[in-house]
PDB file as gemmi writes it, atoms N, CA and C in Angstrom:
CRYST1    1.000    1.000    1.000  90.00  90.00  90.00 P 1                      
ATOM      1  N   MET A   1    -122.099  83.535-134.066  1.00  0.00           N  
ATOM      2  CA  MET A   1    -122.093  83.596-135.688  1.00  0.00           C  
ATOM      3  C   MET A   1    -121.245  82.438-136.254  1.00  0.00           C  
ATOM      4  N   ILE A   2    -120.175  81.896-135.746  1.00  0.00           N  
ATOM      5  CA  ILE A   2    -119.497  81.065-136.235  1.00  0.00           C  
ATOM      6  C   ILE A   2    -120.268  79.767-136.436  1.00  0.00           C  
ATOM      7  N   ASN A   3    -121.232  79.250-135.483  1.00  0.00           N  
ATOM      8  CA  ASN A   3    -122.079  78.088-135.505  1.00  0.00           C  
ATOM      9  C   ASN A   3    -122.975  78.171-136.822  1.00  0.00           C  
ATOM     10  N   ASP A   4    -123.431  79.290-137.159  1.00  0.00           N  
ATOM     11  CA  ASP A   4    -124.260  79.417-138.255  1.00  0.00           C  
ATOM     12  C   ASP A   4    -123.547  79.247-139.444  1.00  0.00           C  
ATOM     13  N   VAL A   5    -122.394  79.934-139.716  1.00  0.00           N  
ATOM     14  CA  VAL A   5    -121.284  79.845-140.692  1.00  0.00           C  
ATOM     15  C   VAL A   5    -120.986  78.551-140.859  1.00  0.00           C  
ATOM     16  N   GLN A   6    -120.572  77.823-139.608  1.00  0.00           N  
ATOM     17  CA  GLN A   6    -120.095  76.416-139.904  1.00  0.00           C  
ATOM     18  C   GLN A   6    -121.090  75.528-140.500  1.00  0.00           C  
ATOM     19  N   GLN A   7    -122.337  75.536-140.133  1.00  0.00           N  
ATOM     20  CA  GLN A   7    -123.414  74.877-140.442  1.00  0.00           C  
ATOM     21  C   GLN A   7    -123.693  75.161-142.069  1.00  0.00           C  
ATOM     22  N   ARG A   8    -123.595  76.356-142.412  1.00  0.00           N  
ATOM     23  CA  ARG A   8    -123.872  76.682-143.788  1.00  0.00           C  
ATOM     24  C   ARG A   8    -122.688  76.203-144.746  1.00  0.00           C  
ATOM     25  N   VAL A   9    -121.539  76.294-144.238  1.00  0.00           N  
ATOM     26  CA  VAL A   9    -120.379  75.931-144.994  1.00  0.00           C  
ATOM     27  C   VAL A   9    -120.417  74.251-145.159  1.00  0.00           C  
ATOM     28  N   LEU A  10    -120.665  73.654-143.994  1.00  0.00           N  
ATOM     29  CA  LEU A  10    -120.789  72.149-144.050  1.00  0.00           C  
ATOM     30  C   LEU A  10    -122.089  71.594-145.143  1.00  0.00           C  
ATOM     31  N   LYS A  11    -122.865  72.422-144.974  1.00  0.00           N  
ATOM     32  CA  LYS A  11    -124.001  72.094-145.980  1.00  0.00           C  
ATOM     33  C   LYS A  11    -123.474  72.219-147.338  1.00  0.00           C  
ATOM     34  N   ALA A  12    -122.926  73.336-147.669  1.00  0.00           N  
ATOM     35  CA  ALA A  12    -122.267  73.467-148.992  1.00  0.00           C  
ATOM     36  C   ALA A  12    -121.432  72.523-149.520  1.00  0.00           C  
ATOM     37  N   ILE A  13    -120.375  72.163-148.623  1.00  0.00           N  
ATOM     38  CA  ILE A  13    -119.358  71.093-149.029  1.00  0.00           C  
ATOM     39  C   ILE A  13    -120.058  69.881-149.165  1.00  0.00           C  
ATOM     40  N   ALA A  14    -120.933  69.611-148.394  1.00  0.00           N  
ATOM     41  CA  ALA A  14    -121.763  68.123-148.438  1.00  0.00           C  
ATOM     42  C   ALA A  14    -122.431  68.088-149.803  1.00  0.00           C  
ATOM     43  N   GLU A  15    -122.960  69.234-150.223  1.00  0.00           N  
ATOM     44  CA  GLU A  15    -123.687  69.304-151.578  1.00  0.00           C  
ATOM     45  C   GLU A  15    -122.684  69.103-152.653  1.00  0.00           C  
ATOM     46  N   VAL A  16    -121.542  69.822-152.611  1.00  0.00           N  
ATOM     47  CA  VAL A  16    -120.691  69.505-153.711  1.00  0.00           C  
ATOM     48  C   VAL A  16    -120.127  68.151-153.700  1.00  0.00           C  
ATOM     49  N   LEU A  17    -119.735  67.717-152.591  1.00  0.00           N  
ATOM     50  CA  LEU A  17    -119.081  66.268-152.643  1.00  0.00           C  
ATOM     51  C   LEU A  17    -120.323  65.245-152.591  1.00  0.00           C  
ATOM     52  N   GLU A  18    -121.498  65.486-152.608  1.00  0.00           N  
ATOM     53  CA  GLU A  18    -122.636  64.503-152.429  1.00  0.00           C  
ATOM     54  C   GLU A  18    -122.434  63.503-151.221  1.00  0.00           C  
ATOM     55  N   ARG A  19    -122.073  64.153-150.096  1.00  0.00           N  
ATOM     56  CA  ARG A  19    -121.896  63.362-148.776  1.00  0.00           C  
ATOM     57  C   ARG A  19    -122.900  64.047-147.778  1.00  0.00           C  
ATOM     58  N   LYS A  20    -122.875  63.202-146.657  1.00  0.00           N  
ATOM     59  CA  LYS A  20    -123.633  63.649-145.592  1.00  0.00           C  
ATOM     60  C   LYS A  20    -122.765  65.005-144.725  1.00  0.00           C  
ATOM     61  N   GLU A  21    -123.414  65.766-144.075  1.00  0.00           N  
ATOM     62  CA  GLU A  21    -122.614  66.788-143.445  1.00  0.00           C  
ATOM     63  C   GLU A  21    -121.862  66.285-142.278  1.00  0.00           C  
ATOM     64  N   GLU A  22    -122.329  65.169-141.797  1.00  0.00           N  
ATOM     65  CA  GLU A  22    -121.845  64.523-140.577  1.00  0.00           C  
ATOM     66  C   GLU A  22    -120.377  63.783-141.019  1.00  0.00           C  
ATOM     67  N   GLU A  23    -120.169  63.487-142.160  1.00  0.00           N  
ATOM     68  CA  GLU A  23    -118.993  62.966-142.578  1.00  0.00           C  
ATOM     69  C   GLU A  23    -117.818  63.866-142.783  1.00  0.00           C  
ATOM     70  N   ILE A  24    -118.107  65.152-142.577  1.00  0.00           N  
ATOM     71  CA  ILE A  24    -116.987  66.175-142.862  1.00  0.00           C  
ATOM     72  C   ILE A  24    -116.561  66.734-141.650  1.00  0.00           C  
ATOM     73  N   ARG A  25    -115.233  66.564-141.368  1.00  0.00           N  
ATOM     74  CA  ARG A  25    -114.537  67.056-140.194  1.00  0.00           C  
ATOM     75  C   ARG A  25    -114.091  68.472-140.398  1.00  0.00           C  
ATOM     76  N   LEU A  26    -113.967  69.216-139.351  1.00  0.00           N  
ATOM     77  CA  LEU A  26    -113.523  70.759-139.406  1.00  0.00           C  
ATOM     78  C   LEU A  26    -111.896  70.721-139.836  1.00  0.00           C  
ATOM     79  N   ASP A  27    -111.193  69.734-139.347  1.00  0.00           N  
ATOM     80  CA  ASP A  27    -109.735  69.616-139.626  1.00  0.00           C  
ATOM     81  C   ASP A  27    -109.488  68.844-140.916  1.00  0.00           C  
ATOM     82  N   ALA A  28    -110.431  68.483-141.645  1.00  0.00           N  
ATOM     83  CA  ALA A  28    -110.275  67.763-142.945  1.00  0.00           C  
ATOM     84  C   ALA A  28    -109.517  68.789-143.965  1.00  0.00           C  
ATOM     85  N   SER A  29    -108.608  68.194-144.651  1.00  0.00           N  
ATOM     86  CA  SER A  29    -107.874  68.928-145.773  1.00  0.00           C  
ATOM     87  C   SER A  29    -108.817  68.868-147.080  1.00  0.00           C  
ATOM     88  N   LEU A  30    -108.861  69.884-147.676  1.00  0.00           N  
ATOM     89  CA  LEU A  30    -109.994  70.162-148.729  1.00  0.00           C  
ATOM     90  C   LEU A  30    -109.227  69.106-149.884  1.00  0.00           C  
ATOM     91  N   ARG A  31    -108.037  69.173-150.100  1.00  0.00           N  
ATOM     92  CA  ARG A  31    -107.360  68.366-151.151  1.00  0.00           C  
ATOM     93  C   ARG A  31    -107.062  66.940-150.748  1.00  0.00           C  
ATOM     94  N   ASP A  32    -106.522  66.776-149.654  1.00  0.00           N  
ATOM     95  CA  ASP A  32    -106.040  65.403-149.285  1.00  0.00           C  
ATOM     96  C   ASP A  32    -107.072  64.469-148.732  1.00  0.00           C  
ATOM     97  N   ASP A  33    -108.061  65.014-147.916  1.00  0.00           N  
ATOM     98  CA  ASP A  33    -109.046  64.212-147.136  1.00  0.00           C  
ATOM     99  C   ASP A  33    -110.263  64.057-147.962  1.00  0.00           C  
ATOM    100  N   LEU A  34    -110.715  65.403-148.477  1.00  0.00           N  
ATOM    101  CA  LEU A  34    -111.947  65.324-149.255  1.00  0.00           C  
ATOM    102  C   LEU A  34    -111.794  65.436-150.742  1.00  0.00           C  
ATOM    103  N   ASP A  35    -110.653  65.068-151.175  1.00  0.00           N  
ATOM    104  CA  ASP A  35    -110.432  64.962-152.642  1.00  0.00           C  
ATOM    105  C   ASP A  35    -111.063  66.044-153.556  1.00  0.00           C  
ATOM    106  N   PHE A  36    -110.754  67.265-153.055  1.00  0.00           N  
ATOM    107  CA  PHE A  36    -111.332  68.382-153.812  1.00  0.00           C  
ATOM    108  C   PHE A  36    -110.335  68.613-154.782  1.00  0.00           C  
ATOM    109  N   ASP A  37    -110.722  68.900-156.171  1.00  0.00           N  
ATOM    110  CA  ASP A  37    -109.908  69.239-157.115  1.00  0.00           C  
ATOM    111  C   ASP A  37    -110.158  70.733-157.476  1.00  0.00           C  
ATOM    112  N   SER A  38    -109.499  71.355-158.648  1.00  0.00           N  
ATOM    113  CA  SER A  38    -109.778  72.735-158.690  1.00  0.00           C  
ATOM    114  C   SER A  38    -111.207  73.000-159.234  1.00  0.00           C  
ATOM    115  N   LEU A  39    -111.742  72.187-159.764  1.00  0.00           N  
ATOM    116  CA  LEU A  39    -113.409  72.304-160.280  1.00  0.00           C  
ATOM    117  C   LEU A  39    -114.156  72.246-159.124  1.00  0.00           C  
ATOM    118  N   LYS A  40    -113.979  71.307-158.315  1.00  0.00           N  
ATOM    119  CA  LYS A  40    -114.844  71.235-157.087  1.00  0.00           C  
ATOM    120  C   LYS A  40    -114.616  72.556-156.257  1.00  0.00           C  
ATOM    121  N   GLN A  41    -113.441  72.964-155.941  1.00  0.00           N  
ATOM    122  CA  GLN A  41    -113.206  74.009-155.150  1.00  0.00           C  
ATOM    123  C   GLN A  41    -113.971  75.334-155.748  1.00  0.00           C  
ATOM    124  N   MET A  42    -113.810  75.688-157.209  1.00  0.00           N  
ATOM    125  CA  MET A  42    -114.404  76.645-157.635  1.00  0.00           C  
ATOM    126  C   MET A  42    -115.940  76.553-157.396  1.00  0.00           C  
ATOM    127  N   THR A  43    -116.570  75.451-157.745  1.00  0.00           N  
ATOM    128  CA  THR A  43    -117.872  75.087-157.394  1.00  0.00           C  
ATOM    129  C   THR A  43    -118.491  75.542-155.919  1.00  0.00           C  
ATOM    130  N   LEU A  44    -117.582  75.084-155.057  1.00  0.00           N  
ATOM    131  CA  LEU A  44    -117.785  75.380-153.648  1.00  0.00           C  
ATOM    132  C   LEU A  44    -117.803  76.839-153.460  1.00  0.00           C  
ATOM    133  N   PHE A  45    -116.676  77.567-153.786  1.00  0.00           N  
ATOM    134  CA  PHE A  45    -116.711  78.952-153.437  1.00  0.00           C  
ATOM    135  C   PHE A  45    -117.726  79.794-154.213  1.00  0.00           C  
ATOM    136  N   ILE A  46    -118.251  79.296-155.565  1.00  0.00           N  
ATOM    137  CA  ILE A  46    -119.266  80.208-156.046  1.00  0.00           C  
ATOM    138  C   ILE A  46    -120.600  79.912-155.331  1.00  0.00           C  
ATOM    139  N   LEU A  47    -120.670  78.641-154.787  1.00  0.00           N  
ATOM    140  CA  LEU A  47    -121.915  78.272-153.951  1.00  0.00           C  
ATOM    141  C   LEU A  47    -121.820  79.174-152.575  1.00  0.00           C  
ATOM    142  N   LEU A  48    -120.737  79.278-152.057  1.00  0.00           N  
ATOM    143  CA  LEU A  48    -120.526  80.008-150.882  1.00  0.00           C  
ATOM    144  C   LEU A  48    -120.764  81.448-151.163  1.00  0.00           C  
ATOM    145  N   GLU A  49    -120.290  81.975-152.197  1.00  0.00           N  
ATOM    146  CA  GLU A  49    -120.549  83.436-152.525  1.00  0.00           C  
ATOM    147  C   GLU A  49    -121.927  83.710-152.506  1.00  0.00           C  
ATOM    148  N   ASP A  50    -122.787  82.817-153.120  1.00  0.00           N  
ATOM    149  CA  ASP A  50    -124.138  82.971-153.277  1.00  0.00           C  
ATOM    150  C   ASP A  50    -124.930  82.797-151.934  1.00  0.00           C  
ATOM    151  N   GLU A  51    -124.308  81.906-151.173  1.00  0.00           N  
ATOM    152  CA  GLU A  51    -124.952  81.728-149.843  1.00  0.00           C  
ATOM    153  C   GLU A  51    -124.803  82.915-148.947  1.00  0.00           C  
ATOM    154  N   PHE A  52    -123.564  83.395-148.933  1.00  0.00           N  
ATOM    155  CA  PHE A  52    -123.273  84.377-147.915  1.00  0.00           C  
ATOM    156  C   PHE A  52    -123.320  85.879-148.551  1.00  0.00           C  
ATOM    157  N   GLN A  53    -123.568  86.038-149.961  1.00  0.00           N  
ATOM    158  CA  GLN A  53    -123.629  87.215-150.513  1.00  0.00           C  
ATOM    159  C   GLN A  53    -122.283  88.185-150.354  1.00  0.00           C  
ATOM    160  N   ARG A  54    -121.236  87.433-150.650  1.00  0.00           N  
ATOM    161  CA  ARG A  54    -119.960  88.087-150.462  1.00  0.00           C  
ATOM    162  C   ARG A  54    -119.123  87.692-151.632  1.00  0.00           C  
ATOM    163  N   THR A  55    -118.247  88.662-152.223  1.00  0.00           N  
ATOM    164  CA  THR A  55    -117.264  88.267-153.248  1.00  0.00           C  
ATOM    165  C   THR A  55    -116.097  87.635-152.446  1.00  0.00           C  
ATOM    166  N   MET A  56    -115.542  86.375-153.204  1.00  0.00           N  
ATOM    167  CA  MET A  56    -114.438  85.867-152.641  1.00  0.00           C  
ATOM    168  C   MET A  56    -113.260  85.742-153.783  1.00  0.00           C  
ATOM    169  N   PRO A  57    -112.530  86.744-153.826  1.00  0.00           N  
ATOM    170  CA  PRO A  57    -111.526  86.731-154.962  1.00  0.00           C  
ATOM    171  C   PRO A  57    -110.508  85.678-154.703  1.00  0.00           C  
ATOM    172  N   PRO A  58    -110.222  85.056-155.789  1.00  0.00           N  
ATOM    173  CA  PRO A  58    -109.279  83.929-155.818  1.00  0.00           C  
ATOM    174  C   PRO A  58    -108.060  84.182-155.059  1.00  0.00           C  
ATOM    175  N   GLU A  59    -107.443  85.364-154.993  1.00  0.00           N  
ATOM    176  CA  GLU A  59    -106.227  85.680-154.303  1.00  0.00           C  
ATOM    177  C   GLU A  59    -106.435  85.592-152.907  1.00  0.00           C  
ATOM    178  N   ASP A  60    -107.579  85.831-152.435  1.00  0.00           N  
ATOM    179  CA  ASP A  60    -108.046  85.882-150.881  1.00  0.00           C  
ATOM    180  C   ASP A  60    -108.091  84.280-150.423  1.00  0.00           C  
ATOM    181  N   LEU A  61    -108.285  83.519-151.318  1.00  0.00           N  
ATOM    182  CA  LEU A  61    -108.558  82.071-151.072  1.00  0.00           C  
ATOM    183  C   LEU A  61    -107.244  81.224-151.069  1.00  0.00           C  
ATOM    184  N   MET A  62    -106.079  81.823-151.349  1.00  0.00           N  
ATOM    185  CA  MET A  62    -104.982  81.130-151.509  1.00  0.00           C  
ATOM    186  C   MET A  62    -104.503  80.169-150.199  1.00  0.00           C  
ATOM    187  N   GLY A  63    -104.656  80.629-149.029  1.00  0.00           N  
ATOM    188  CA  GLY A  63    -104.251  79.899-147.800  1.00  0.00           C  
ATOM    189  C   GLY A  63    -105.012  78.960-147.166  1.00  0.00           C  
ATOM    190  N   ILE A  64    -106.352  78.872-147.984  1.00  0.00           N  
ATOM    191  CA  ILE A  64    -107.224  77.974-147.340  1.00  0.00           C  
ATOM    192  C   ILE A  64    -106.933  76.537-147.613  1.00  0.00           C  
ATOM    193  N   ALA A  65    -106.936  75.732-146.665  1.00  0.00           N  
ATOM    194  CA  ALA A  65    -106.337  74.450-146.832  1.00  0.00           C  
ATOM    195  C   ALA A  65    -107.505  73.377-146.197  1.00  0.00           C  
ATOM    196  N   THR A  66    -108.304  73.925-145.211  1.00  0.00           N  
ATOM    197  CA  THR A  66    -108.891  72.991-144.408  1.00  0.00           C  
ATOM    198  C   THR A  66    -110.544  73.461-144.431  1.00  0.00           C  
ATOM    199  N   VAL A  67    -111.450  72.693-143.848  1.00  0.00           N  
ATOM    200  CA  VAL A  67    -112.876  73.095-143.637  1.00  0.00           C  
ATOM    201  C   VAL A  67    -112.870  74.310-142.492  1.00  0.00           C  
ATOM    202  N   LYS A  68    -112.043  74.171-141.721  1.00  0.00           N  
ATOM    203  CA  LYS A  68    -112.007  75.220-140.600  1.00  0.00           C  
ATOM    204  C   LYS A  68    -111.454  76.514-141.267  1.00  0.00           C  
ATOM    205  N   ASP A  69    -110.609  76.420-142.067  1.00  0.00           N  
ATOM    206  CA  ASP A  69    -110.050  77.698-142.656  1.00  0.00           C  
ATOM    207  C   ASP A  69    -111.114  78.296-143.568  1.00  0.00           C  
ATOM    208  N   ILE A  70    -111.985  77.593-144.255  1.00  0.00           N  
ATOM    209  CA  ILE A  70    -113.035  78.221-144.805  1.00  0.00           C  
ATOM    210  C   ILE A  70    -114.045  78.938-143.901  1.00  0.00           C  
ATOM    211  N   ILE A  71    -114.240  78.256-142.918  1.00  0.00           N  
ATOM    212  CA  ILE A  71    -115.336  78.826-141.846  1.00  0.00           C  
ATOM    213  C   ILE A  71    -114.671  80.123-141.233  1.00  0.00           C  
ATOM    214  N   GLU A  72    -113.554  80.082-141.012  1.00  0.00           N  
ATOM    215  CA  GLU A  72    -112.717  81.393-140.324  1.00  0.00           C  
ATOM    216  C   GLU A  72    -112.765  82.468-141.492  1.00  0.00           C  
ATOM    217  N   PHE A  73    -112.468  82.262-142.648  1.00  0.00           N  
ATOM    218  CA  PHE A  73    -112.407  82.948-143.639  1.00  0.00           C  
ATOM    219  C   PHE A  73    -113.653  83.788-143.902  1.00  0.00           C  
ATOM    220  N   ILE A  74    -114.766  82.953-143.971  1.00  0.00           N  
ATOM    221  CA  ILE A  74    -116.140  83.528-144.253  1.00  0.00           C  
ATOM    222  C   ILE A  74    -116.689  84.191-143.001  1.00  0.00           C  
ATOM    223  N   ASP A  75    -116.446  84.015-141.883  1.00  0.00           N  
ATOM    224  CA  ASP A  75    -116.654  84.780-140.680  1.00  0.00           C  
ATOM    225  C   ASP A  75    -115.945  86.050-140.690  1.00  0.00           C  
ATOM    226  N   ARG A  76    -114.621  86.032-141.099  1.00  0.00           N  
ATOM    227  CA  ARG A  76    -113.954  87.375-141.384  1.00  0.00           C  
ATOM    228  C   ARG A  76    -114.776  88.219-142.282  1.00  0.00           C  
ATOM    229  N   LYS A  77    -114.926  87.482-143.444  1.00  0.00           N  
ATOM    230  CA  LYS A  77    -115.686  88.350-144.562  1.00  0.00           C  
ATOM    231  C   LYS A  77    -117.056  88.850-144.190  1.00  0.00           C  
ATOM    232  N   LEU A  78    -117.824  88.321-143.337  1.00  0.00           N  
ATOM    233  CA  LEU A  78    -119.035  88.765-142.679  1.00  0.00           C  
ATOM    234  C   LEU A  78    -118.950  90.020-141.764  1.00  0.00           C  
ATOM    235  N   GLN A  79    -117.757  90.109-141.397  1.00  0.00           N  
ATOM    236  CA  GLN A  79    -117.413  91.200-140.305  1.00  0.00           C  
ATOM    237  C   GLN A  79    -117.153  92.435-141.110  1.00  0.00           C  
ATOM    238  N   GLU A  80    -116.879  92.445-142.544  1.00  0.00           N  
ATOM    239  CA  GLU A  80    -116.655  93.544-143.318  1.00  0.00           C  
ATOM    240  C   GLU A  80    -117.878  94.129-143.649  1.00  0.00           C  
ATOM    241  N   PRO A  81    -117.963  95.374-144.036  1.00  0.00           N  
ATOM    242  CA  PRO A  81    -119.283  96.031-144.425  1.00  0.00           C  
ATOM    243  C   PRO A  81    -119.827  95.278-145.691  1.00  0.00           C  
ATOM    244  N   ALA A  82    -121.191  95.200-145.711  1.00  0.00           N  
ATOM    245  CA  ALA A  82    -121.714  94.489-146.851  1.00  0.00           C  
ATOM    246  C   ALA A  82    -121.411  95.372-148.023  1.00  0.00           C  
ATOM    247  N   PRO A  83    -121.458  94.653-149.254  1.00  0.00           N  
ATOM    248  CA  PRO A  83    -121.463  95.537-150.507  1.00  0.00           C  
ATOM    249  C   PRO A  83    -122.712  96.250-150.744  1.00  0.00           C  
ATOM    250  N   THR A  84    -122.629  97.373-151.492  1.00  0.00           N  
ATOM    251  CA  THR A  84    -123.739  98.074-151.721  1.00  0.00           C  
ATOM    252  C   THR A  84    -124.171  97.811-153.317  1.00  0.00           C  
TER     253      THR A  84                                                      
END                                                                             
């Protein structure tokens, strides 16, 4: 499951940053390495909500700092029952 999630997250990040997926490292810091500002982060999480059909409340996203954090967070969200 994680490989599918990883691929889809990397694609979304690449789309927001207008970069190639291969350029994005899993340990990259969203803010320091990828230069995400609050607008880009919001855009990314809206895109990911649409991609994975899961709501991601802002308070749940507080500890997310790296690409790997996003992948692990979404993987956990996907383990929860789907919304009806």
